[in-house]
C-alpha positions in Angstrom: 74.4 153.4 149.6 77.1 153.8 147.1 79.1 156.9 146.0 76.7 157.4 143.1 73.6 157.8 145.7 75.7 160.1 147.5 76.1 162.7 144.8 72.8 164.8 144.2 71.4 164.8 140.6 72.1 168.1 138.6 69.5 170.7 138.5 67.8 170.8 135.2 68.9 173.7 133.0 68.1 175.2 129.4 70.0 173.9 126.7 73.1 176.3 125.7 73.5 176.8 121.5 77.2 176.2 122.3 76.5 172.6 123.7 77.1 171.2 120.3 80.2 172.8 119.6 83.5 170.6 119.2 85.6 171.6 122.1 87.5 168.5 122.8 85.9 168.5 126.4 83.0 166.8 128.1 81.8 166.8 131.7 79.8 163.8 132.2 77.7 165.1 135.4 76.2 168.0 133.6 76.4 166.5 130.1 78.6 169.6 129.0 81.3 170.0 126.6 82.5 173.4 128.0 84.9 171.8 130.4 86.0 168.6 131.7 85.1 166.7 134.9 87.8 167.7 137.2 87.7 171.1 136.5 83.8 171.2 137.7 83.6 174.1 140.5 80.1 172.7 141.7 81.1 169.2 141.7 84.4 170.0 143.5 82.1 171.7 146.4 79.6 169.0 146.3 82.7 166.5 147.3 84.0 169.0 150.0 80.6 169.0 151.6 80.3 165.4 151.6 83.8 165.1 153.1 83.1 167.5 155.9 79.9 165.7 156.5 82.0 162.1 156.9 80.2 160.7 154.0 83.0 159.7 151.9 85.7 158.6 154.5 85.8 155.1 153.2 87.5 156.5 150.1 89.9 158.9 151.8 93.5 157.7 152.2 94.3 158.1 155.9 97.8 158.4 157.1 98.9 155.4 159.5 98.3 155.9 163.0 101.4 156.1 165.4 101.2 153.0 167.9 100.1 153.6 171.5 102.8 153.9 173.7 103.6 151.1 175.9 104.0 151.9 179.3 105.7 148.6 180.2 108.3 149.0 177.6 112.0 149.3 178.6 113.5 152.3 178.1 117.2 152.4 177.1 119.4 155.4 178.1 122.5 156.6 176.1 124.5 158.3 178.6 127.6 160.7 178.4 130.5 160.5 180.4 129.4 161.4 184.0 131.1 161.3 187.5 134.5 162.4 188.9 134.9 165.7 190.5 132.0 168.3 190.2 130.4 171.3 191.8 128.1 168.8 193.5 130.7 167.4 195.8 131.0 163.7 196.7 128.6 163.2 199.6 124.9 162.2 198.8 124.0 165.3 201.0 125.6 167.6 198.8 124.4 166.0 195.6 121.1 166.5 197.0 121.5 170.2 197.7 123.2 170.5 194.5 119.8 169.0 192.7 117.9 171.4 195.0 119.4 174.6 194.1 117.9 174.2 190.6 114.3 174.1 191.8 114.8 177.3 194.2 117.5 179.3 192.2 117.1 182.4 194.1 117.2 181.3 197.6 120.2 179.5 196.9 121.7 181.9 195.0 121.5 184.3 197.7 123.1 181.9 200.2 125.8 181.4 197.9 126.4 185.0 197.5 126.6 185.6 201.4 129.3 183.1 201.8 131.3 184.1 198.7 131.8 187.3 196.9 133.4 186.8 193.6 134.6 190.0 191.7 132.8 190.4 188.3 134.8 191.3 185.3 132.9 193.0 182.5 133.1 191.4 178.9 131.8 192.6 175.5 129.1 190.6 173.7 130.3 187.8 172.0 128.9 187.2 168.4 129.3 185.0 165.1 129.0 186.2 161.7 128.9 184.8 158.4 132.4 185.9 157.4 133.6 183.6 160.1 132.4 180.6 157.9 135.6 181.2 155.8 138.2 178.1 155.9 135.4 175.6 157.0 134.7 172.8 154.5 130.8 172.3 154.5 128.8 170.3 154.9 130.5 168.7 157.7 129.5 167.3 161.2 132.8 167.3 162.6 133.7 167.7 166.3 135.4 170.6 167.9 139.0 169.3 168.0 141.4 172.4 169.2 144.6 172.8 170.7 145.3 174.3 174.4 148.1 174.8 176.6 148.1 172.6 179.4 150.9 172.8 182.1 153.0 174.8 179.8 153.0 172.2 177.2 151.0 172.7 173.7 148.4 170.1 173.3 146.8 168.9 170.2 143.7 166.8 169.8 141.6 168.3 172.7 138.1 167.5 172.1 135.6 170.1 173.5 132.7 167.9 174.7 129.8 169.7 176.4 128.3 166.1 177.0 131.2 165.6 179.6 130.9 166.5 183.2 134.3 166.0 183.9 137.8 166.8 182.3 139.6 163.5 180.9 143.4 163.3 180.1 144.5 159.9 178.5 147.5 158.2 180.1 149.9 158.6 177.1 149.5 162.3 176.8 149.8 162.8 180.7 152.9 161.0 180.7 154.0 163.6 178.3 153.7 166.0 180.4 156.3 164.9 182.6 154.5 165.2 186.1 155.6 163.2 189.0 153.4 160.3 189.9 153.3 161.6 193.3 151.1 164.7 192.4 148.5 162.2 191.2 145.5 161.8 193.6 144.4 158.3 193.4 141.2 158.3 195.4 138.6 159.1 192.7 135.1 157.8 191.9 134.6 155.8 188.8 133.3 157.3 185.6 130.0 156.3 184.0 131.2 155.9 180.2 129.0 156.3 177.1 127.7 152.6 177.1 126.8 152.9 180.9 129.9 150.8 181.7 131.9 151.9 184.8 135.8 152.9 184.1 138.1 153.5 186.7 140.7 156.6 186.3 144.1 155.8 187.4 143.8 159.2 189.3 143.0 162.7 189.2 145.3 165.9 189.1 144.8 169.7 189.1 146.2 171.2 185.9 146.6 174.8 184.6 144.7 174.9 181.1 144.8 178.1 178.4 142.9 179.0 175.3 143.9 181.6 172.7 146.7 183.5 172.1 148.2 186.6 174.0 146.9 189.5 174.6 143.5 187.7 174.0 144.2 184.5 176.2 142.1 182.9 179.1 143.5 180.4 181.4 141.9 178.5 184.5 142.8 175.5 186.8 140.9 172.4 186.7 140.4 169.0 187.6 141.7 166.3 185.1 140.8 162.6 185.5 143.5 160.2 184.0 142.1 157.4 182.2 144.3 154.6 180.7 142.5 153.3 177.5 143.1 153.5 173.8 141.8 156.6 172.0 142.3 158.9 169.6 142.3 162.0 171.4 144.7 163.4 174.1 142.4 165.3 176.3 138.6 165.8 176.5 137.6 169.2 178.0 134.1 168.8 179.8 131.8 171.6 181.0 133.4 172.4 184.0 136.3 174.1 182.1 134.1 175.2 179.5 131.7 177.1 182.0 134.6 178.5 183.9 136.2 180.2 180.9 132.6 181.4 179.5 133.1 179.5 176.2 130.7 180.2 173.7 130.6 177.3 170.9 129.7 177.3 167.4 129.7 173.7 166.2 128.8 175.0 162.5 131.5 177.2 162.5 133.7 175.1 164.6 134.8 177.9 166.6 134.7 178.4 170.1 134.8 182.2 171.8 135.7 183.6 175.3 135.8 186.9 177.2 139.4 187.9 178.0 140.4 191.5 179.4 141.8 192.6 176.3 138.8 191.4 174.4 136.9 188.3 172.8 139.2 185.6 172.3 138.8 183.1 169.7 140.0 179.3 168.9 139.3 177.3 165.7 138.5 173.8 165.5 140.7 171.7 163.4 138.7 169.8 160.8 142.0 167.9 159.6 142.5 166.7 163.4 138.9 165.8 163.6 138.6 163.5 160.7 142.0 161.7 161.5 140.8 160.9 164.9 137.2 159.9 163.3 139.2 157.6 160.9 141.4 156.2 163.8 138.6 155.5 166.1 137.0 153.5 163.3 139.9 151.5 162.8 140.6 150.4 166.1 136.8 149.5 166.4 137.2 147.5 163.2 140.2 145.6 164.2 138.5 144.3 167.6 137.7 140.8 167.5 133.8 140.1 167.5 132.2 139.3 170.8 
């Protein structure tokens, strides 16, 4: 059965005195000159009914079907910076308890309150508005590169990275702080890098870090892993510090805000530093000999 057999024949009708007039149009199905074939409502309804009944499937363009997932195929993982000292603790038991706490947050939350009562500090709502886009070059995909005060030093090229579970200070920047090597804790676990490789830090150290400008300035102490490897950055600030200072980030505006006792503090990302670091990283990759 072909497509002509699928389409019913038109019903007979009485001739119209206007059928012989020259309109420049012709409709073959009804043998009329009042409209063209593609404008016929009756034929359109016939085709719609045939499509619903599945009688014209061989003439319809179907989108290609997605391949069925292969349960045996290997899934390659892309990791972020993981490892180092975290709230979970170093032991396997503390790590298991840390994971279970996410399943039962109320029970573990009550138990934690019994052990430790922290004073709550009220803070005003933190918002972002369109006017704060001023000064940013759009469009962009730049990382959040900021300045921070670390151990009483004004440090630039600080990458704010929510994908990192730890804070990292690179060896050259650490040497610039003038801190004695005896202050460094050499007992530290390896890091898991972006590629999944293990990176052995030089050690770890607790340092004060401050964001913002007085009076809207916030400060905290946190652990930093000292890593000796070539990089465009001086410091990477991870989730531990960002959560400690209750940081709210807008990657779109390259803006970080945080509560202080004197209102909301803010620090703007440096697009020039971000693009300079990116260019430096590309040069270092291009200069490496092929494997």
